[in-house]
PDB file with one MODEL, atoms N, CA, C and O in Angstrom:
MODEL        1
ATOM      1  N   ALA A   1     -14.729  -2.261 -13.486  1.00  0.00           N
ATOM      2  CA  ALA A   1     -16.073  -1.736 -13.252  1.00  0.00           C
ATOM      3  C   ALA A   1     -16.012  -0.637 -12.190  1.00  0.00           C
ATOM      4  O   ALA A   1     -15.278  -0.740 -11.208  1.00  0.00           O
ATOM      5  N   LYS A   2     -16.783   0.391 -12.406  1.00  0.00           N
ATOM      6  CA  LYS A   2     -16.829   1.513 -11.480  1.00  0.00           C
ATOM      7  C   LYS A   2     -17.649   1.128 -10.249  1.00  0.00           C
ATOM      8  O   LYS A   2     -18.729   0.548 -10.370  1.00  0.00           O
ATOM      9  N   GLU A   3     -17.129   1.456  -9.066  1.00  0.00           N
ATOM     10  CA  GLU A   3     -17.867   1.156  -7.841  1.00  0.00           C
ATOM     11  C   GLU A   3     -19.051   2.091  -7.713  1.00  0.00           C
ATOM     12  O   GLU A   3     -18.956   3.280  -8.016  1.00  0.00           O
ATOM     13  N   LEU A   4     -20.175   1.539  -7.258  1.00  0.00           N
ATOM     14  CA  LEU A   4     -21.408   2.300  -7.169  1.00  0.00           C
ATOM     15  C   LEU A   4     -21.697   2.810  -5.766  1.00  0.00           C
ATOM     16  O   LEU A   4     -22.408   3.802  -5.600  1.00  0.00           O
ATOM     17  N   ILE A   5     -21.144   2.131  -4.742  1.00  0.00           N
ATOM     18  CA  ILE A   5     -21.254   2.610  -3.364  1.00  0.00           C
ATOM     19  C   ILE A   5     -19.871   2.594  -2.727  1.00  0.00           C
ATOM     20  O   ILE A   5     -18.966   1.901  -3.193  1.00  0.00           O
ATOM     21  N   GLU A   6     -19.722   3.363  -1.659  1.00  0.00           N
ATOM     22  CA  GLU A   6     -18.441   3.445  -0.950  1.00  0.00           C
ATOM     23  C   GLU A   6     -18.671   3.035   0.498  1.00  0.00           C
ATOM     24  O   GLU A   6     -19.665   3.434   1.105  1.00  0.00           O
ATOM     25  N   VAL A   7     -17.764   2.246   1.052  1.00  0.00           N
ATOM     26  CA  VAL A   7     -17.850   1.797   2.439  1.00  0.00           C
ATOM     27  C   VAL A   7     -16.605   2.271   3.175  1.00  0.00           C
ATOM     28  O   VAL A   7     -15.483   2.001   2.748  1.00  0.00           O
ATOM     29  N   LYS A   8     -16.809   2.982   4.287  1.00  0.00           N
ATOM     30  CA  LYS A   8     -15.689   3.456   5.115  1.00  0.00           C
ATOM     31  C   LYS A   8     -15.866   2.917   6.528  1.00  0.00           C
ATOM     32  O   LYS A   8     -16.978   2.907   7.058  1.00  0.00           O
ATOM     33  N   VAL A   9     -14.765   2.468   7.143  1.00  0.00           N
ATOM     34  CA  VAL A   9     -14.766   1.984   8.519  1.00  0.00           C
ATOM     35  C   VAL A   9     -13.965   2.968   9.353  1.00  0.00           C
ATOM     36  O   VAL A   9     -12.850   3.332   8.979  1.00  0.00           O
ATOM     37  N   SER A  10     -14.526   3.409  10.493  1.00  0.00           N
ATOM     38  CA  SER A  10     -13.934   4.500  11.262  1.00  0.00           C
ATOM     39  C   SER A  10     -12.580   4.182  11.887  1.00  0.00           C
ATOM     40  O   SER A  10     -11.727   5.066  11.977  1.00  0.00           O
ATOM     41  N   ASN A  11     -12.364   2.946  12.319  1.00  0.00           N
ATOM     42  CA  ASN A  11     -11.089   2.613  12.949  1.00  0.00           C
ATOM     43  C   ASN A  11     -10.906   1.106  13.030  1.00  0.00           C
ATOM     44  O   ASN A  11     -11.815   0.341  12.707  1.00  0.00           O
ATOM     45  N   MET A  12      -9.738   0.692  13.461  1.00  0.00           N
ATOM     46  CA  MET A  12      -9.433  -0.727  13.626  1.00  0.00           C
ATOM     47  C   MET A  12      -9.975  -1.196  14.970  1.00  0.00           C
ATOM     48  O   MET A  12     -10.025  -0.426  15.929  1.00  0.00           O
ATOM     49  N   ILE A  13     -10.379  -2.454  15.037  1.00  0.00           N
ATOM     50  CA  ILE A  13     -10.831  -3.044  16.297  1.00  0.00           C
ATOM     51  C   ILE A  13      -9.600  -3.433  17.089  1.00  0.00           C
ATOM     52  O   ILE A  13      -8.730  -4.143  16.585  1.00  0.00           O
ATOM     53  N   GLU A  14      -9.522  -2.970  18.331  1.00  0.00           N
ATOM     54  CA  GLU A  14      -8.349  -3.247  19.156  1.00  0.00           C
ATOM     55  C   GLU A  14      -8.425  -4.646  19.753  1.00  0.00           C
ATOM     56  O   GLU A  14      -9.500  -5.121  20.120  1.00  0.00           O
ATOM     57  N   ALA A  15      -7.280  -5.292  19.842  1.00  0.00           N
ATOM     58  CA  ALA A  15      -7.190  -6.630  20.440  1.00  0.00           C
ATOM     59  C   ALA A  15      -6.983  -6.516  21.940  1.00  0.00           C
ATOM     60  O   ALA A  15      -6.568  -5.473  22.443  1.00  0.00           O
ATOM     61  N   SER A  16      -7.270  -7.580  22.635  1.00  0.00           N
ATOM     62  CA  SER A  16      -6.987  -7.667  24.064  1.00  0.00           C
ATOM     63  C   SER A  16      -5.488  -7.484  24.276  1.00  0.00           C
ATOM     64  O   SER A  16      -4.684  -8.003  23.502  1.00  0.00           O
ATOM     65  N   THR A  17      -5.114  -6.761  25.304  1.00  0.00           N
ATOM     66  CA  THR A  17      -3.683  -6.522  25.543  1.00  0.00           C
ATOM     67  C   THR A  17      -2.989  -7.714  26.180  1.00  0.00           C
ATOM     68  O   THR A  17      -1.767  -7.834  26.093  1.00  0.00           O
ATOM     69  N   ASP A  18      -3.758  -8.609  26.828  1.00  0.00           N
ATOM     70  CA  ASP A  18      -3.139  -9.771  27.462  1.00  0.00           C
ATOM     71  C   ASP A  18      -3.643 -11.103  26.895  1.00  0.00           C
ATOM     72  O   ASP A  18      -3.237 -12.168  27.362  1.00  0.00           O
ATOM     73  N   GLY A  19      -4.520 -11.049  25.896  1.00  0.00           N
ATOM     74  CA  GLY A  19      -5.041 -12.269  25.297  1.00  0.00           C
ATOM     75  C   GLY A  19      -6.181 -12.900  26.065  1.00  0.00           C
ATOM     76  O   GLY A  19      -6.708 -13.933  25.655  1.00  0.00           O
ATOM     77  N   THR A  20      -6.572 -12.288  27.185  1.00  0.00           N
ATOM     78  CA  THR A  20      -7.642 -12.845  28.024  1.00  0.00           C
ATOM     79  C   THR A  20      -8.729 -11.824  28.312  1.00  0.00           C
ATOM     80  O   THR A  20      -9.914 -12.127  28.177  1.00  0.00           O
ATOM     81  N   THR A  21      -8.342 -10.616  28.707  1.00  0.00           N
ATOM     82  CA  THR A  21      -9.279  -9.566  29.077  1.00  0.00           C
ATOM     83  C   THR A  21      -9.929  -8.966  27.833  1.00  0.00           C
ATOM     84  O   THR A  21      -9.239  -8.603  26.880  1.00  0.00           O
ATOM     85  N   ALA A  22     -11.277  -8.860  27.844  1.00  0.00           N
ATOM     86  CA  ALA A  22     -12.007  -8.316  26.690  1.00  0.00           C
ATOM     87  C   ALA A  22     -11.681  -6.844  26.483  1.00  0.00           C
ATOM     88  O   ALA A  22     -11.391  -6.123  27.438  1.00  0.00           O
ATOM     89  N   LYS A  23     -11.729  -6.411  25.256  1.00  0.00           N
ATOM     90  CA  LYS A  23     -11.473  -5.020  24.879  1.00  0.00           C
ATOM     91  C   LYS A  23     -12.679  -4.534  24.073  1.00  0.00           C
ATOM     92  O   LYS A  23     -13.236  -5.294  23.281  1.00  0.00           O
ATOM     93  N   THR A  24     -13.084  -3.285  24.264  1.00  0.00           N
ATOM     94  CA  THR A  24     -14.219  -2.718  23.539  1.00  0.00           C
ATOM     95  C   THR A  24     -13.735  -1.604  22.621  1.00  0.00           C
ATOM     96  O   THR A  24     -12.994  -0.719  23.048  1.00  0.00           O
ATOM     97  N   THR A  25     -14.158  -1.648  21.354  1.00  0.00           N
ATOM     98  CA  THR A  25     -13.783  -0.625  20.379  1.00  0.00           C
ATOM     99  C   THR A  25     -15.020  -0.184  19.611  1.00  0.00           C
ATOM    100  O   THR A  25     -15.597  -0.978  18.868  1.00  0.00           O
ATOM    101  N   PRO A  26     -15.445   1.085  19.780  1.00  0.00           N
ATOM    102  CA  PRO A  26     -16.562   1.577  18.964  1.00  0.00           C
ATOM    103  C   PRO A  26     -16.132   1.692  17.504  1.00  0.00           C
ATOM    104  O   PRO A  26     -15.044   2.189  17.211  1.00  0.00           O
ATOM    105  N   VAL A  27     -16.986   1.233  16.589  1.00  0.00           N
ATOM    106  CA  VAL A  27     -16.692   1.280  15.162  1.00  0.00           C
ATOM    107  C   VAL A  27     -17.905   1.832  14.439  1.00  0.00           C
ATOM    108  O   VAL A  27     -19.031   1.410  14.702  1.00  0.00           O
ATOM    109  N   THR A  28     -17.686   2.770  13.533  1.00  0.00           N
ATOM    110  CA  THR A  28     -18.752   3.304  12.690  1.00  0.00           C
ATOM    111  C   THR A  28     -18.458   2.914  11.254  1.00  0.00           C
ATOM    112  O   THR A  28     -17.369   3.172  10.741  1.00  0.00           O
ATOM    113  N   ILE A  29     -19.440   2.286  10.604  1.00  0.00           N
ATOM    114  CA  ILE A  29     -19.316   1.907   9.200  1.00  0.00           C
ATOM    115  C   ILE A  29     -20.256   2.812   8.414  1.00  0.00           C
ATOM    116  O   ILE A  29     -21.461   2.829   8.666  1.00  0.00           O
ATOM    117  N   THR A  30     -19.709   3.564   7.464  1.00  0.00           N
ATOM    118  CA  THR A  30     -20.491   4.507   6.669  1.00  0.00           C
ATOM    119  C   THR A  30     -20.574   4.000   5.236  1.00  0.00           C
ATOM    120  O   THR A  30     -19.558   3.708   4.605  1.00  0.00           O
ATOM    121  N   ILE A  31     -21.801   3.900   4.734  1.00  0.00           N
ATOM    122  CA  ILE A  31     -22.030   3.480   3.359  1.00  0.00           C
ATOM    123  C   ILE A  31     -22.648   4.663   2.623  1.00  0.00           C
ATOM    124  O   ILE A  31     -23.664   5.207   3.057  1.00  0.00           O
ATOM    125  N   SER A  32     -22.036   5.061   1.512  1.00  0.00           N
ATOM    126  CA  SER A  32     -22.556   6.199   0.757  1.00  0.00           C
ATOM    127  C   SER A  32     -22.561   5.887  -0.737  1.00  0.00           C
ATOM    128  O   SER A  32     -21.836   5.014  -1.215  1.00  0.00           O
ATOM    129  N   GLU A  33     -23.396   6.622  -1.450  1.00  0.00           N
ATOM    130  CA  GLU A  33     -23.525   6.430  -2.891  1.00  0.00           C
ATOM    131  C   GLU A  33     -22.378   7.102  -3.634  1.00  0.00           C
ATOM    132  O   GLU A  33     -22.012   8.238  -3.331  1.00  0.00           O
ATOM    133  N   LYS A  34     -21.821   6.403  -4.596  1.00  0.00           N
ATOM    134  CA  LYS A  34     -20.879   7.029  -5.523  1.00  0.00           C
ATOM    135  C   LYS A  34     -21.624   7.395  -6.799  1.00  0.00           C
ATOM    136  O   LYS A  34     -21.159   8.217  -7.589  1.00  0.00           O
ATOM    137  N   LYS A  35     -22.785   6.776  -6.990  1.00  0.00           N
ATOM    138  CA  LYS A  35     -23.664   7.093  -8.103  1.00  0.00           C
ATOM    139  C   LYS A  35     -25.077   7.198  -7.534  1.00  0.00           C
ATOM    140  O   LYS A  35     -25.533   6.293  -6.836  1.00  0.00           O
ATOM    141  N   LYS A  36     -25.767   8.289  -7.827  1.00  0.00           N
ATOM    142  CA  LYS A  36     -27.081   8.565  -7.258  1.00  0.00           C
ATOM    143  C   LYS A  36     -28.062   7.405  -7.472  1.00  0.00           C
ATOM    144  O   LYS A  36     -28.169   6.855  -8.568  1.00  0.00           O
ATOM    145  N   GLY A  37     -28.774   7.051  -6.396  1.00  0.00           N
ATOM    146  CA  GLY A  37     -29.801   6.025  -6.452  1.00  0.00           C
ATOM    147  C   GLY A  37     -29.325   4.612  -6.179  1.00  0.00           C
ATOM    148  O   GLY A  37     -30.134   3.685  -6.168  1.00  0.00           O
ATOM    149  N   MET A  38     -28.015   4.423  -5.955  1.00  0.00           N
ATOM    150  CA  MET A  38     -27.487   3.073  -5.783  1.00  0.00           C
ATOM    151  C   MET A  38     -27.834   2.445  -4.438  1.00  0.00           C
ATOM    152  O   MET A  38     -27.923   1.221  -4.348  1.00  0.00           O
ATOM    153  N   LEU A  39     -28.037   3.257  -3.372  1.00  0.00           N
ATOM    154  CA  LEU A  39     -28.391   2.680  -2.076  1.00  0.00           C
ATOM    155  C   LEU A  39     -29.770   2.027  -2.110  1.00  0.00           C
ATOM    156  O   LEU A  39     -30.044   1.136  -1.307  1.00  0.00           O
ATOM    157  N   LYS A  40     -30.641   2.452  -3.022  1.00  0.00           N
ATOM    158  CA  LYS A  40     -31.957   1.830  -3.169  1.00  0.00           C
ATOM    159  C   LYS A  40     -31.826   0.382  -3.625  1.00  0.00           C
ATOM    160  O   LYS A  40     -32.722  -0.427  -3.383  1.00  0.00           O
ATOM    161  N   LYS A  41     -30.726   0.051  -4.277  1.00  0.00           N
ATOM    162  CA  LYS A  41     -30.517  -1.299  -4.800  1.00  0.00           C
ATOM    163  C   LYS A  41     -29.917  -2.246  -3.761  1.00  0.00           C
ATOM    164  O   LYS A  41     -29.867  -3.455  -3.988  1.00  0.00           O
ATOM    165  N   VAL A  42     -29.457  -1.712  -2.617  1.00  0.00           N
ATOM    166  CA  VAL A  42     -28.862  -2.542  -1.571  1.00  0.00           C
ATOM    167  C   VAL A  42     -29.993  -3.256  -0.827  1.00  0.00           C
ATOM    168  O   VAL A  42     -30.901  -2.609  -0.305  1.00  0.00           O
ATOM    169  N   ASP A  43     -29.937  -4.595  -0.779  1.00  0.00           N
ATOM    170  CA  ASP A  43     -30.992  -5.339  -0.089  1.00  0.00           C
ATOM    171  C   ASP A  43     -30.474  -6.105   1.124  1.00  0.00           C
ATOM    172  O   ASP A  43     -31.224  -6.856   1.748  1.00  0.00           O
ATOM    173  N   GLY A  44     -29.206  -5.924   1.462  1.00  0.00           N
ATOM    174  CA  GLY A  44     -28.642  -6.571   2.641  1.00  0.00           C
ATOM    175  C   GLY A  44     -27.184  -6.198   2.810  1.00  0.00           C
ATOM    176  O   GLY A  44     -26.550  -5.686   1.888  1.00  0.00           O
ATOM    177  N   LEU A  45     -26.659  -6.457   3.994  1.00  0.00           N
ATOM    178  CA  LEU A  45     -25.262  -6.156   4.298  1.00  0.00           C
ATOM    179  C   LEU A  45     -24.614  -7.378   4.936  1.00  0.00           C
ATOM    180  O   LEU A  45     -25.227  -8.055   5.761  1.00  0.00           O
ATOM    181  N   THR A  46     -23.394  -7.652   4.557  1.00  0.00           N
ATOM    182  CA  THR A  46     -22.600  -8.706   5.167  1.00  0.00           C
ATOM    183  C   THR A  46     -21.260  -8.093   5.546  1.00  0.00           C
ATOM    184  O   THR A  46     -20.653  -7.381   4.746  1.00  0.00           O
ATOM    185  N   PHE A  47     -20.794  -8.366   6.760  1.00  0.00           N
ATOM    186  CA  PHE A  47     -19.519  -7.830   7.217  1.00  0.00           C
ATOM    187  C   PHE A  47     -18.521  -8.964   7.369  1.00  0.00           C
ATOM    188  O   PHE A  47     -18.817  -9.984   7.992  1.00  0.00           O
ATOM    189  N   LYS A  48     -17.339  -8.785   6.800  1.00  0.00           N
ATOM    190  CA  LYS A  48     -16.258  -9.750   6.931  1.00  0.00           C
ATOM    191  C   LYS A  48     -15.186  -9.115   7.818  1.00  0.00           C
ATOM    192  O   LYS A  48     -14.676  -8.036   7.518  1.00  0.00           O
ATOM    193  N   ILE A  49     -14.858  -9.793   8.900  1.00  0.00           N
ATOM    194  CA  ILE A  49     -13.849  -9.284   9.831  1.00  0.00           C
ATOM    195  C   ILE A  49     -12.610 -10.155   9.709  1.00  0.00           C
ATOM    196  O   ILE A  49     -12.679 -11.372   9.882  1.00  0.00           O
ATOM    197  N   GLU A  50     -11.480  -9.532   9.411  1.00  0.00           N
ATOM    198  CA  GLU A  50     -10.224 -10.250   9.311  1.00  0.00           C
ATOM    199  C   GLU A  50      -9.367  -9.922  10.523  1.00  0.00           C
ATOM    200  O   GLU A  50      -9.236  -8.760  10.908  1.00  0.00           O
ATOM    201  N   VAL A  51      -8.790 -10.949  11.115  1.00  0.00           N
ATOM    202  CA  VAL A  51      -7.957 -10.778  12.304  1.00  0.00           C
ATOM    203  C   VAL A  51      -6.503 -11.025  11.909  1.00  0.00           C
ATOM    204  O   VAL A  51      -6.185 -12.032  11.277  1.00  0.00           O
ATOM    205  N   ALA A  52      -5.630 -10.101  12.285  1.00  0.00           N
ATOM    206  CA  ALA A  52      -4.215 -10.237  11.948  1.00  0.00           C
ATOM    207  C   ALA A  52      -3.373  -9.493  12.975  1.00  0.00           C
ATOM    208  O   ALA A  52      -3.849  -8.577  13.644  1.00  0.00           O
ATOM    209  N   ALA A  53      -2.137  -9.896  13.086  1.00  0.00           N
ATOM    210  CA  ALA A  53      -1.203  -9.194  13.960  1.00  0.00           C
ATOM    211  C   ALA A  53      -0.825  -7.873  13.325  1.00  0.00           C
ATOM    212  O   ALA A  53      -0.842  -7.738  12.101  1.00  0.00           O
ATOM    213  N   ASP A  54      -0.486  -6.906  14.145  1.00  0.00           N
ATOM    214  CA  ASP A  54      -0.022  -5.609  13.662  1.00  0.00           C
ATOM    215  C   ASP A  54       1.274  -5.805  12.884  1.00  0.00           C
ATOM    216  O   ASP A  54       2.152  -6.556  13.311  1.00  0.00           O
ATOM    217  N   ASP A  55       1.390  -5.140  11.758  1.00  0.00           N
ATOM    218  CA  ASP A  55       2.585  -5.273  10.926  1.00  0.00           C
ATOM    219  C   ASP A  55       3.870  -4.876  11.646  1.00  0.00           C
ATOM    220  O   ASP A  55       4.952  -5.367  11.324  1.00  0.00           O
ATOM    221  N   ASN A  56       3.739  -3.977  12.629  1.00  0.00           N
ATOM    222  CA  ASN A  56       4.921  -3.494  13.339  1.00  0.00           C
ATOM    223  C   ASN A  56       5.172  -4.239  14.649  1.00  0.00           C
ATOM    224  O   ASN A  56       6.090  -3.891  15.391  1.00  0.00           O
ATOM    225  N   GLY A  57       4.366  -5.260  14.939  1.00  0.00           N
ATOM    226  CA  GLY A  57       4.544  -6.017  16.175  1.00  0.00           C
ATOM    227  C   GLY A  57       3.986  -5.314  17.394  1.00  0.00           C
ATOM    228  O   GLY A  57       4.230  -5.755  18.517  1.00  0.00           O
ATOM    229  N   ASN A  58       3.241  -4.227  17.208  1.00  0.00           N
ATOM    230  CA  ASN A  58       2.656  -3.522  18.342  1.00  0.00           C
ATOM    231  C   ASN A  58       1.586  -4.381  19.003  1.00  0.00           C
ATOM    232  O   ASN A  58       0.857  -5.105  18.325  1.00  0.00           O
ATOM    233  N   ASN A  59       1.494  -4.302  20.324  1.00  0.00           N
ATOM    234  CA  ASN A  59       0.492  -5.014  21.113  1.00  0.00           C
ATOM    235  C   ASN A  59       0.483  -6.518  20.852  1.00  0.00           C
ATOM    236  O   ASN A  59      -0.559  -7.161  20.977  1.00  0.00           O
ATOM    237  N   SER A  60       1.628  -7.079  20.492  1.00  0.00           N
ATOM    238  CA  SER A  60       1.671  -8.522  20.275  1.00  0.00           C
ATOM    239  C   SER A  60       1.604  -9.243  21.611  1.00  0.00           C
ATOM    240  O   SER A  60       2.121  -8.754  22.615  1.00  0.00           O
ATOM    241  N   ILE A  61       0.964 -10.407  21.619  1.00  0.00           N
ATOM    242  CA  ILE A  61       0.799 -11.199  22.829  1.00  0.00           C
ATOM    243  C   ILE A  61       1.639 -12.463  22.662  1.00  0.00           C
ATOM    244  O   ILE A  61       1.415 -13.248  21.740  1.00  0.00           O
ATOM    245  N   VAL A  62       2.591 -12.651  23.545  1.00  0.00           N
ATOM    246  CA  VAL A  62       3.496 -13.786  23.451  1.00  0.00           C
ATOM    247  C   VAL A  62       3.038 -14.876  24.414  1.00  0.00           C
ATOM    248  O   VAL A  62       2.664 -14.581  25.549  1.00  0.00           O
ATOM    249  N   GLY A  63       3.063 -16.117  23.978  1.00  0.00           N
ATOM    250  CA  GLY A  63       2.735 -17.239  24.858  1.00  0.00           C
ATOM    251  C   GLY A  63       1.266 -17.583  24.928  1.00  0.00           C
ATOM    252  O   GLY A  63       0.886 -18.409  25.757  1.00  0.00           O
ATOM    253  N   LYS A  64       0.418 -16.993  24.103  1.00  0.00           N
ATOM    254  CA  LYS A  64      -1.020 -17.299  24.069  1.00  0.00           C
ATOM    255  C   LYS A  64      -1.371 -17.857  22.704  1.00  0.00           C
ATOM    256  O   LYS A  64      -0.966 -17.299  21.684  1.00  0.00           O
ATOM    257  N   THR A  65      -2.107 -18.934  22.672  1.00  0.00           N
ATOM    258  CA  THR A  65      -2.572 -19.506  21.416  1.00  0.00           C
ATOM    259  C   THR A  65      -3.929 -18.902  21.089  1.00  0.00           C
ATOM    260  O   THR A  65      -4.845 -18.931  21.910  1.00  0.00           O
ATOM    261  N   ILE A  66      -4.052 -18.359  19.891  1.00  0.00           N
ATOM    262  CA  ILE A  66      -5.326 -17.775  19.460  1.00  0.00           C
ATOM    263  C   ILE A  66      -6.129 -18.867  18.771  1.00  0.00           C
ATOM    264  O   ILE A  66      -5.636 -19.539  17.866  1.00  0.00           O
ATOM    265  N   ASN A  67      -7.382 -19.037  19.213  1.00  0.00           N
ATOM    266  CA  ASN A  67      -8.233 -20.038  18.582  1.00  0.00           C
ATOM    267  C   ASN A  67      -9.695 -19.597  18.631  1.00  0.00           C
ATOM    268  O   ASN A  67     -10.053 -18.686  19.378  1.00  0.00           O
ATOM    269  N   ALA A  68     -10.522 -20.243  17.837  1.00  0.00           N
ATOM    270  CA  ALA A  68     -11.928 -19.855  17.679  1.00  0.00           C
ATOM    271  C   ALA A  68     -12.753 -20.098  18.939  1.00  0.00           C
ATOM    272  O   ALA A  68     -13.811 -19.486  19.085  1.00  0.00           O
ATOM    273  N   TYR A  69     -12.324 -20.955  19.847  1.00  0.00           N
ATOM    274  CA  TYR A  69     -13.104 -21.260  21.042  1.00  0.00           C
ATOM    275  C   TYR A  69     -12.928 -20.220  22.139  1.00  0.00           C
ATOM    276  O   TYR A  69     -13.867 -19.931  22.881  1.00  0.00           O
ATOM    277  N   ASN A  70     -11.728 -19.659  22.244  1.00  0.00           N
ATOM    278  CA  ASN A  70     -11.438 -18.716  23.328  1.00  0.00           C
ATOM    279  C   ASN A  70     -11.388 -17.259  22.893  1.00  0.00           C
ATOM    280  O   ASN A  70     -11.481 -16.371  23.740  1.00  0.00           O
ATOM    281  N   HIS A  71     -11.246 -16.988  21.611  1.00  0.00           N
ATOM    282  CA  HIS A  71     -11.098 -15.617  21.126  1.00  0.00           C
ATOM    283  C   HIS A  71     -12.209 -15.326  20.126  1.00  0.00           C
ATOM    284  O   HIS A  71     -12.274 -15.929  19.055  1.00  0.00           O
ATOM    285  N   THR A  72     -13.079 -14.396  20.493  1.00  0.00           N
ATOM    286  CA  THR A  72     -14.238 -14.088  19.656  1.00  0.00           C
ATOM    287  C   THR A  72     -14.418 -12.581  19.526  1.00  0.00           C
ATOM    288  O   THR A  72     -13.789 -11.805  20.246  1.00  0.00           O
ATOM    289  N   ILE A  73     -15.277 -12.177  18.605  1.00  0.00           N
ATOM    290  CA  ILE A  73     -15.676 -10.783  18.448  1.00  0.00           C
ATOM    291  C   ILE A  73     -17.185 -10.729  18.627  1.00  0.00           C
ATOM    292  O   ILE A  73     -17.911 -11.503  18.003  1.00  0.00           O
ATOM    293  N   THR A  74     -17.668  -9.819  19.476  1.00  0.00           N
ATOM    294  CA  THR A  74     -19.091  -9.659  19.728  1.00  0.00           C
ATOM    295  C   THR A  74     -19.512  -8.261  19.298  1.00  0.00           C
ATOM    296  O   THR A  74     -18.878  -7.278  19.682  1.00  0.00           O
ATOM    297  N   ALA A  75     -20.572  -8.162  18.507  1.00  0.00           N
ATOM    298  CA  ALA A  75     -21.107  -6.865  18.083  1.00  0.00           C
ATOM    299  C   ALA A  75     -22.301  -6.529  18.976  1.00  0.00           C
ATOM    300  O   ALA A  75     -23.230  -7.326  19.102  1.00  0.00           O
ATOM    301  N   LYS A  76     -22.272  -5.355  19.589  1.00  0.00           N
ATOM    302  CA  LYS A  76     -23.349  -4.906  20.472  1.00  0.00           C
ATOM    303  C   LYS A  76     -23.830  -3.528  20.029  1.00  0.00           C
ATOM    304  O   LYS A  76     -23.115  -2.803  19.338  1.00  0.00           O
ATOM    305  N   ASN A  77     -25.040  -3.178  20.432  1.00  0.00           N
ATOM    306  CA  ASN A  77     -25.596  -1.843  20.193  1.00  0.00           C
ATOM    307  C   ASN A  77     -25.517  -1.442  18.724  1.00  0.00           C
ATOM    308  O   ASN A  77     -25.060  -0.345  18.402  1.00  0.00           O
ATOM    309  N   ILE A  78     -25.962  -2.325  17.834  1.00  0.00           N
ATOM    310  CA  ILE A  78     -25.932  -2.055  16.401  1.00  0.00           C
ATOM    311  C   ILE A  78     -27.099  -1.141  16.045  1.00  0.00           C
ATOM    312  O   ILE A  78     -28.249  -1.442  16.362  1.00  0.00           O
ATOM    313  N   LYS A  79     -26.800  -0.025  15.386  1.00  0.00           N
ATOM    314  CA  LYS A  79     -27.821   0.930  14.976  1.00  0.00           C
ATOM    315  C   LYS A  79     -27.601   1.281  13.509  1.00  0.00           C
ATOM    316  O   LYS A  79     -26.465   1.403  13.051  1.00  0.00           O
ATOM    317  N   VAL A  80     -28.696   1.440  12.785  1.00  0.00           N
ATOM    318  CA  VAL A  80     -28.625   1.847  11.387  1.00  0.00           C
ATOM    319  C   VAL A  80     -29.268   3.216  11.269  1.00  0.00           C
ATOM    320  O   VAL A  80     -30.395   3.416  11.723  1.00  0.00           O
ATOM    321  N   LYS A  81     -28.555   4.169  10.660  1.00  0.00           N
ATOM    322  CA  LYS A  81     -29.074   5.526  10.503  1.00  0.00           C
ATOM    323  C   LYS A  81     -29.099   5.898   9.030  1.00  0.00           C
ATOM    324  O   LYS A  81     -28.213   5.516   8.266  1.00  0.00           O
ATOM    325  N   LEU A  82     -30.121   6.644   8.643  1.00  0.00           N
ATOM    326  CA  LEU A  82     -30.229   7.150   7.274  1.00  0.00           C
ATOM    327  C   LEU A  82     -30.565   8.626   7.342  1.00  0.00           C
ATOM    328  O   LEU A  82     -31.634   9.000   7.826  1.00  0.00           O
ATOM    329  N   VAL A  83     -29.670   9.462   6.865  1.00  0.00           N
ATOM    330  CA  VAL A  83     -29.849  10.921   6.845  1.00  0.00           C
ATOM    331  C   VAL A  83     -30.250  11.431   8.232  1.00  0.00           C
ATOM    332  O   VAL A  83     -31.191  12.213   8.365  1.00  0.00           O
ATOM    333  N   GLY A  84     -29.532  10.983   9.254  1.00  0.00           N
ATOM    334  CA  GLY A  84     -29.751  11.490  10.600  1.00  0.00           C
ATOM    335  C   GLY A  84     -30.910  10.860  11.350  1.00  0.00           C
ATOM    336  O   GLY A  84     -31.106  11.179  12.523  1.00  0.00           O
ATOM    337  N   LYS A  85     -31.696   9.973  10.725  1.00  0.00           N
ATOM    338  CA  LYS A  85     -32.823   9.323  11.397  1.00  0.00           C
ATOM    339  C   LYS A  85     -32.479   7.875  11.666  1.00  0.00           C
ATOM    340  O   LYS A  85     -31.883   7.202  10.825  1.00  0.00           O
ATOM    341  N   ILE A  86     -32.859   7.393  12.851  1.00  0.00           N
ATOM    342  CA  ILE A  86     -32.691   5.979  13.146  1.00  0.00           C
ATOM    343  C   ILE A  86     -33.833   5.229  12.471  1.00  0.00           C
ATOM    344  O   ILE A  86     -35.005   5.504  12.729  1.00  0.00           O
ATOM    345  N   ILE A  87     -33.482   4.275  11.600  1.00  0.00           N
ATOM    346  CA  ILE A  87     -34.522   3.512  10.933  1.00  0.00           C
ATOM    347  C   ILE A  87     -34.570   2.076  11.443  1.00  0.00           C
ATOM    348  O   ILE A  87     -35.521   1.347  11.160  1.00  0.00           O
ATOM    349  N   ALA A  88     -33.549   1.668  12.194  1.00  0.00           N
ATOM    350  CA  ALA A  88     -33.561   0.335  12.794  1.00  0.00           C
ATOM    351  C   ALA A  88     -32.650   0.369  14.020  1.00  0.00           C
ATOM    352  O   ALA A  88     -31.577   0.971  13.986  1.00  0.00           O
ATOM    353  N   ASP A  89     -33.077  -0.271  15.089  1.00  0.00           N
ATOM    354  CA  ASP A  89     -32.292  -0.360  16.310  1.00  0.00           C
ATOM    355  C   ASP A  89     -32.393  -1.796  16.799  1.00  0.00           C
ATOM    356  O   ASP A  89     -33.472  -2.239  17.193  1.00  0.00           O
ATOM    357  N   PHE A  90     -31.275  -2.537  16.780  1.00  0.00           N
ATOM    358  CA  PHE A  90     -31.299  -3.966  17.075  1.00  0.00           C
ATOM    359  C   PHE A  90     -30.925  -4.279  18.525  1.00  0.00           C
ATOM    360  O   PHE A  90     -30.452  -5.380  18.807  1.00  0.00           O
ATOM    361  N   ASN A  91     -31.124  -3.341  19.444  1.00  0.00           N
ATOM    362  CA  ASN A  91     -30.829  -3.600  20.856  1.00  0.00           C
ATOM    363  C   ASN A  91     -31.888  -4.457  21.470  1.00  0.00           C
ATOM    364  O   ASN A  91     -31.809  -4.780  22.655  1.00  0.00           O
TER     365      ASN A  91
ENDMDL
END
């Protein structure tokens, strides 16, 4: 099936360099139509974030156990823009 919309993510979210100190990474997610009129059919968005070690072993943290209680991702300053206009601001 042909995709009707396209989703692009600006960059990877950086991990903490020591496994304890928080790290901040600005991310822009762009959704665009591959077929005219398809964005009108979008009634919600869900984001799935996958966490994995770098394939090359870069920034690996040795001696720290990663778990759901101590290692989290927080989204802040979420803004939705359409054709240069802010239509929702969740601050």
